[in-house]
N, C-alpha and C positions, 0 to 999 in steps of 0.2 A: 666915304669917310674924309677925304682931303678937303671937302667943302663944308663939312659939319662945323657949326659955330663953336661947339665945345672943343673940338679938335683945334680949331684956329686959336682959341683962347689958351689952350694948353701949349701950343707952339710959342705963342707970344710970352706966356708966363715963364717958360724955360729957355727963352732965347734960342729956340730951335728953328731950323729951316725946313720947310716942306719940300720933300724930294720924292713925290709919288712916282712910282713906275708901274706900268701895267705888267701883265704876266710875261709877255715876250721880252720886254725891256729888263725885267727883273732877272730872268734867266740869262740874258746876255751879260748883265752886270755881274752876277754870281760866277759865271764861267770865266770872266775876265779876272775877277779877284782871285779865284781858285788858281788860275794859271800863274798869276803874279806871285802868290804865296808859295806855290809849289816850287817855283824857281828859287825863291829865297831859301826855302828849306833844303833844296839840292845844294846850293852854295855852302850852306852851313853844315852839310853832311848829315842832315836829319831826315832825308827822304831818299828813296831809291832813285837811281838815275835810269829812266826808261828810254832815253833817247837813242 
């Protein structure tokens, strides 16, 4: 999909940036985002503190 001409046109039309990640990189990214958001929620008192 990231090389598809229609997708490239959609990116350009919406001023989007292509940031394709394979399965492994996607999991790493989501794990990092989850950890970051969990810390924010803990600071705000909206998540359990499991530490």
